[in-house]
C-alpha positions as CSV (number, residue, x, y, z in Angstrom):
1,M,7.6,-14.0,-29.8
2,N,8.9,-10.9,-29.2
3,C,6.3,-8.5,-29.3
4,S,8.0,-5.3,-30.1
5,K,9.7,-6.8,-33.1
6,L,6.0,-7.3,-34.7
7,K,4.8,-5.4,-37.8
8,Q,1.0,-3.8,-37.5
9,T,0.3,-6.5,-40.3
10,Q,1.4,-9.1,-38.2
11,V,-0.8,-8.2,-35.0
12,E,-3.8,-7.7,-37.6
13,H,-3.1,-11.5,-38.5
14,L,-2.6,-12.7,-34.8
15,K,-5.5,-11.2,-33.5
16,P,-8.3,-13.3,-34.5
17,K,-6.4,-16.9,-34.1
18,K,-5.9,-15.2,-30.5
19,I,-9.8,-13.9,-29.7
20,N,-10.6,-17.3,-31.2
21,K,-8.9,-19.0,-28.8
22,L,-9.6,-16.8,-25.5
23,N,-13.5,-17.6,-26.8
24,K,-12.8,-21.2,-26.4
25,I,-11.7,-21.3,-22.5
26,D,-13.8,-22.3,-20.2
27,D,-11.1,-22.4,-17.1
28,L,-12.6,-19.6,-14.7
29,H,-9.7,-19.2,-12.9
30,I,-7.5,-18.5,-16.2
31,I,-9.7,-16.3,-17.3
32,A,-9.8,-14.2,-13.8
33,E,-6.5,-14.1,-14.4
34,L,-6.5,-12.9,-17.9
35,K,-8.0,-10.5,-16.7
36,V,-6.2,-9.1,-14.1
37,F,-3.0,-9.0,-16.5
38,L,-5.5,-7.2,-19.4
39,D,-6.6,-4.8,-17.0
40,F,-2.6,-4.2,-15.8
41,E,-1.7,-4.1,-18.9
42,L,-4.2,-1.7,-20.0
43,A,-4.4,0.3,-16.7
44,V,-7.6,-0.1,-16.0
45,G,-8.5,2.0,-12.7
46,V,-4.4,-0.3,-11.2
47,N,-2.6,2.8,-11.2
48,E,-4.2,5.4,-9.9
49,L,-2.8,6.5,-6.8
50,S,-4.3,8.4,-3.3
51,K,-3.8,11.4,-2.5
52,D,-2.4,9.7,0.7
53,Q,-0.1,7.9,-1.5
54,Q,0.4,10.3,-3.9
55,S,1.5,12.6,-1.2
56,R,3.5,10.5,0.6
57,I,5.8,9.2,-2.9
58,M,6.8,13.2,-3.0
59,E,7.3,13.5,0.8
60,A,9.9,10.4,0.3
61,K,11.3,11.7,-2.3
62,A,11.7,15.0,-1.2
63,E,13.5,13.0,1.7
64,Y,15.2,11.0,-1.0
65,L,16.9,14.4,-2.4
66,N,17.9,15.9,1.1
67,S,20.0,12.9,1.9
68,K,16.7,12.0,4.7
69,D,17.7,8.1,5.0
70,F,18.3,5.8,7.5
71,D,20.9,3.3,7.4
72,D,19.9,-0.5,6.6
73,S,19.8,-1.4,10.5
74,I,17.2,1.3,11.0
75,A,15.3,0.0,8.1
76,D,15.9,-3.6,9.0
77,Q,14.3,-2.7,12.2
78,E,10.9,-0.9,10.8
79,I,10.7,-3.8,8.5
80,E,10.6,-6.4,10.9
81,K,8.6,-4.6,13.6
82,W,6.5,-4.2,10.9
83,L,6.0,-7.8,9.9
84,D,5.7,-8.9,13.4
85,G,2.7,-6.9,13.7
86,K,3.6,-3.9,15.9
87,L,3.6,-1.6,13.0
88,Y,0.5,-0.1,11.3
89,G,-0.7,2.5,9.2
90,P,0.3,5.2,6.6
91,N,3.7,6.8,9.4
92,L,4.1,3.0,11.2
93,Q,2.5,4.2,14.5
94,M,3.0,0.9,17.3
95,R,0.1,-0.8,17.9
96,N,-1.3,-0.4,21.7
97,D,-2.7,-4.0,21.7
């Protein structure tokens, strides 16, 4: 069903039916998944960025706009190091262990 084409009257008609169906669900896994979905869709604390995240996004945007990027081979090397657990933290510093 294409939600963007639903009219308000159709939505009002469907809501009680869907709420009734939801009330009958006993499976905790399904309830937990529905909560995650609804929290995301309703943006209940899901999309809030920390100051550090906001700062890093702005820094990355500035780097992109100033063409301060690197080629795929360097990016692949950094990703491989990160995946191997050799890098950590927001600036991907080398681990000493």
